[in-house]
N, C-alpha and C positions, 0 to 999 in steps of 0.2 A: 456663653452657657447655651448648652444644648436646651431645645425647648421644652424635653422630658423635664428639666430640673426647675422650672417655674412650681410656686405653689400655689395652688387654688383650696379655699377654704369655704366649704357649702356649710351653710347653718341650716341644720333639719335634715330628718331622714325619713321623709314622706314621700309621696309620689315623685313629685319635682326633683328633691334633693335626689334622690336615687336615678333617675332620669340623668341628673347632672353629672351625677360620676360614672353610670354607664358612656357616656358620649365623651367625659374628660380622661378617663383613666389610661388610656391610649399614649396621651399627648403630656401630661403634667401629673405631677404630684399632687395627688387629691385626698384631703381629707375630710371626712364627714362627721359631723360633732350633731348628737341629739341627747337630749336630757332622758328618756326614755328606753331602757334596751330591747324595744321592738318594733315592730311594722304594724301597723294597723288600717285595715282596708274601712276608712271611716262611714262609706255610705254603705256598707253591710251591717254597721255594729247594731244596728236596731234589733235586727233580728238574733243577735246575740243575747240580747236581755229576756228574751221570750225562749227562748230555745239556746241553752250554753254554750255546748257540744259546738254550735256553729262558730264560736269563736277560735277555734284552733282552723277552721277553713281561711279565717280573715288575718293571720297573724303568724309572724315568723320575728325570732329573734336577730338583729341586723348583722352583730359583727361575722358571723360564717358568711355571710351572703356578701358584707362591704369588703370583708379582706379577704377571703379565700377565693369568692368568686368572680368579685369585679376587681379586684386589687388596689383598693383605696384604701385608706388607713381611718381607722372608725375611732371617736373618741365617746365614751357613754358620759357625759357632762352636760352641763348647762352653760352656755356663753351668757355670761355677765356683761361684757359690753364688748363694743367696738371702738378700736381707737383709731383714728388716721389724723397724722400730723407730719405736713411734707411728704418725704419721701417713706417714712415710717408708719407701717400699717400692721396693725396688730388686734387681737382678739384675747380679753382675757375670759379665762374658763374654768369652772368649778367640777373637776372630774367628781363622779359617783363616791368613790373612796378616796378621795384625799380631803386633807382638813384645811388647807389652805389653796387658794386659785392660784391659778397658772397663768402664764402670759405666751403664746406662739405668735408667729409672723407670719405674713402672707404676701403674694403679688397680685390674687384676684381672690373675690369674696363673691358668693352667690348666696343671696338669704332667702331661703324657702322655710321660713321659720313658721309657716301655716297660721292659724288663729283659732279663738276660742269661739263657742256656742254659746253662752249663757250671756246675753248685753247687759242685763240686771243686777249682775254679780259682779263684786270689785274685781275678782278676777278672770271671769269670764266663765266659769264654771257650770258645767252641764254633765250629763250622761254621756252625752256624743262623742267626748272626747277626755283623756286622763287628763287627772292634775298631776302636772309634773314638775313645776316649778317651784324652786326650794321655799320662796316668800309666802306662796300660794296654800302650799300644803296645811300649815297650822291652821290657819285660816279657812279653812275647806269645810265641807260638811261630813267629809269621810276620813279625818287626818289619821286613824288606827289603820288605812290602808297604803301602802306605798304603790303607786299606780306607777312609777318608773320601772317598775320589774313587773316582768310579765305575769307573775303570779299574783302582783298586787291587783293587777287588772280584770286577773280573772275570778279573784276573789271578789271584787266590788261586783261583777257581774252575777256571781251567784248568790249574793247577797240581796242584790235588786230583784231579781229572779225568784227568791224566797218571800220580800215582802209584797211583789206583784200576785203570786203563788196566794197568800193569806187575801189579800183583797178580793181576789176570784173565790176563794171558799165562801168568804161573807157576802157576797153578793154585793160589794160595796159600789160607792159613786166615784167615776176618776173624769177629771175636766183635762183636757188637752186644747191648751192657747195657742192659737196659732194653725192654720189649716194652709199651709204652705208644703213643697213635698215631704219634709221631715214630719210634719204634724200628721199630715194623711198618713204617711208609712206606718209610724208611731201606732196611731188611733186602730188603725188595719190590722196590724201586728198584735195588738193588743186584744182586739175583737176576736181573732182567730185561734189564739194559744189559749186564751183566759175570755171563755163567751157568758162566763156569769156577772160578768163587771160589766155596770152599768153606763156607758161611755156617752161621752158628751164634748163636741169638738165646735169651736166658736172662731171667728176671724173678722177682723172689722174691713175686709174685703166684702163683693157682694157673691163671691162665688171661691171656692178652693182652689189652691195651687197658681195664687197671686197672677203674674203676668201672663200664664201661658195661655193657650190656644181654648176658646168657649168649648169645644168640643170635647177637648181631654178634661176641663172643669167640671162639667156636666157627667160624663162618664164615670168619674170618682166620685161624683156627689149620688149618682144613681146607687153606687155600688151600695155606700155606705149608709143610703137609706134603706137599701134593701136586706142588710145584715143588723138592722137596730141600732144604728149609732146616731145620736141626735144632734143637729146641726144647726147653728144658729150664724149669721150671718149678717153684714153690716153692724156689727156690735162693738164698740170700743171696749175693750176689757180693763175694768178699775176695782178690782179687789175689795177696796173700802166703800165702793158704793151697792148698797142695797138696792137698790133699782136694777143695777147691772146682773145681781144675782137672780134679782126677780124676772128681770127679760131672757134668762138662761134655765128658768125654771129650775133653780137649787137654790130657792129660799132657805132651804136647811143647812147647806155649804154642801162641800164635797169630801171625801175621805181620802184626795190624792190628787195634786194639780202636777201637771206639765208644762212646762212652759218651752215652744218650740217656735220662738219669734229671733231670728235676726242672728247677727255676728257679734264679735267683740275682738279686738287687736289685742296682742300679745307680744309687742313689740317693746318691752322695756331695756332692753338691752342697746336701744338706739338711742343718740342724742337727740335732744328736744325740737333741733332745728331741721331735723328730717322728718317729722313726724306733723301728720295733719292735724288741724284742730278740731276741724269738723268731721263728719260721718258717721256710718252706721256704729252703733253701741258706743258713741263718744268721741269719735275722734281715734287718734294715736296709728293710723295707718301710713306704713313708708310712702313717701312721696316720690315721684320717678319720672324721669322724663320718656320722650319717643321709645329711647333706646332703652330701656329698661333700668336705666342707670340711677343709683342716689341719689338725690337732688336734695337743695336743702328750701327753705320757704322763700329766698329770695329769687328762686330758679336758677341756681348754680349747681353745676355738677359737685357732689361731696367730696369726692375720691377722684381727682382728677392727675394722671401724671405730668410729667414735664413735656410732652406732647398735647394734652389738652383730653387725651381718651381715658374714659371711665374706669374705675378699677373695682368698683363694688354696685353690684347688681341686685334689684330685688324683683321675685319672682313668686306667683300664685297667690296662696290667701293672704300673705302679708302687707302685700303692697295696695295702692289704694282702689285700684281697679280702673282707673281712669288718671287721664294727667288732669291737674288743677293748678291755673295760673294762680301766683300768689303776688303780693307786693306787699311791701312795708312789715314785713313778717306775718301779717295775718291770712289767714286761708280768704281764697275768693272763691265766692258759689260756684263749683262746677258746673258747665253748661251757661257760660255768659261770658260776652266779650268783654274788652279791655274797658269799655266804658258802662260795664253792668247791663248792660241788655241780653236778655234770652236768647240762646242759639237752640235750635233744634237738633235731638241728640245724632244726626248724621252730619252736621258740622261741627260736632266738638274732635279734638286732637283723637283721642279714641275713648268711645262712647264707654259709660259704664259696663264692666265685664261680671259674669255671675262669678261667684266663689266657689267652683264646683273643680273636678281634677283635669278636665281636659284644657281650659285656657292655662292652667298651672305648668303642665307640662309643656305646650305650646311656647309659654314662654321660657321654659327651662332650655326647650331649643336653641331660640333664638340668643337667650344670653352664653350660652356655650357656645355659638356661633360667632358671638362678638367676642367673647375671648379669644379664640382661636382668630379671629383677623387682627386685632390689637395686638396680640403675640406675635403676629408675623411682621406687623408695621413696625413695632417697638424694636425687636429684636433679631430680625431676620433683614429689617430695612426692604421688605418686600412692598410692594406699590401694585403689580398687578397678578392677578392668578390664569392659569393657563384658559379655564372655559368660562370664567364669570368677569374676566376684564380686572377693572379697575377694582382694588380691594377699597369695600367701604363698610361702615358699620350699620347693621340694618335695624329697620325701625319696628317696632311692635307696632301691630294694626289689630283690629279686633275679630278675635279668631271664629270661624263659622261654625266649630265643633262646640262653642260654647252657649250653641243653641239647642243642644240636646239634653233632654231629659227623659231618665227613665223611672218611672215612678211605682214602686210595688204596692199592691192592696192585698196585702196578706202573702201566703207561699202559694195562691193559685192562680192570681189578676194581677192585672198590671196594665200599664199604659206607657207607649214611649212617644214622644214628641221631638221633632227635628226642625232645624230651619228657624226657629225662633230668634230674635235678636232683641233689641232694647225696647221696642216696641211693645206696647200693651196688646195682647191678645195676637201677637205674629206666631209663625209656625203652623206645623201640620200634625194631627196625631197619625204618628204613621203606622204603630201595632196597639194593639189592646188585647187583651183577654189571654188565651195560655200562649201564644206567640208570644207576645210581650213577657211575660213569665220567664219563658226558655231563653230568649233575648237577655235579660238582665242577668242571669245567672252564668250566662256565658260570657258576657261583660267581667261580672265579678272574680269567676274562677280565671280568665284569662288575666286580668288585670295584675292579680295578685301572684300570679303564675310569672308575669312580667318583672313585678319587683324584686320576685325570689332569684332574678337573673336566669329563669330557665328559658330553653330554647322555644318551646312552642307557644307561650307567651310572649317573646320578644317578635317573633314571626309574625303573630297575630298583628302586633301595634307597631312595627317600627316604621313601616310607610306612613302610618298615620299621623305622624310629625316631622318624618324624613320626605315628604312629600317631594319626590324631584320636581314634577311640573303640577303648579296651582290652576285648575280650569276653574275653578271659582272661588268664592271668598274673598278677602283683600290682601294674601300673600302675594310674594313676587312669581312672577310666571315662573320664572327657573329654579324655585328653591332658594333658600338663605346660603 
């Protein structure tokens, strides 16, 4: 069988999934499955709710890009279950316009299913990501809207915009819970486009932007103070505690509340033995090993072939974000050795990785490279390559780009942090003000263009992940 005849299933058509499609399309039969018909640039969707026409710059329908430009197959549907039974590897899929579920088989699978942003909701519902899962829609807050369609997503944005405008017209009070980069961006966007809203933001930490450097945190704090956003830090928000409302100077309550805290896993199609019991949002994250292969709670590769090579990989926001040692079917705490003693983050196999787009795409490149290597070893009996020597499956590392954060402060101000890592306060505030604003707009426009499989976006970003020589960071010197 020629290498091009092996089938790769990619679950998810976001940043990481499309990145995999671009890399594998010339060598494999690639199928990308997504429950929605469109791509959405999640980091920019906050602006769309206060300026609806901006949604057109963030989104596009997937089918023409995946099939006409990338040369892959696109299935608009929801993956209900992944089955691995010996050599048989199948996915149960519910296509959007089919009444019954269908089953397809694959040789390799890359799970890039992302996550949700509402940690306190059963299904992780939030404004920042569309409600697309069949079981979640009837139990959501907007069941009359079908956000699997791009028009349904657009209608939701229009409805929320109208509700915000009504709050502004009545000079109502709004509380933003959480002052991470999402909470700060949302508060400042609301303040700029709807200045009559009385805004308050709160966080349990002592400064905004969580673990990012103090200079960036103070810059954002000063900006919000300048534009009249009330800020309360060091408070644990409890909506049932009257003292909490008094501390926030909101004894009479608020007219609208936005929760901008944390993330929640949405890996319901995976077997329980591959999912964590602990972690953000109540657990449910896909467990992985150093090679990004899905593993079980007993630290075994979940889908290994006859030579012991993994066939299913988890990348981006769907996985745990670090390697967790497990024993007796229970999660062991991350950052502890086999005897339960704490380890500093730099001693972890992979320290915790932020759930942002760059690490997901870096993981995508490594997973694609591993599939290519495994395919050569299994089907072509190759053991060496011309330039890199012996073929070995690549390990994941903590990607240096995971420390880059661009935080908008409305459309005319921003700050950009680089060099951050897992240590609190690490990194440097590189740009701020108008320069950072232009920088963030260029990132947004070029990333959407790259995801559309257009030339100038690909030229800008290709070597960011396909770096031939790594002079810094933990990647291999000569690339993957």
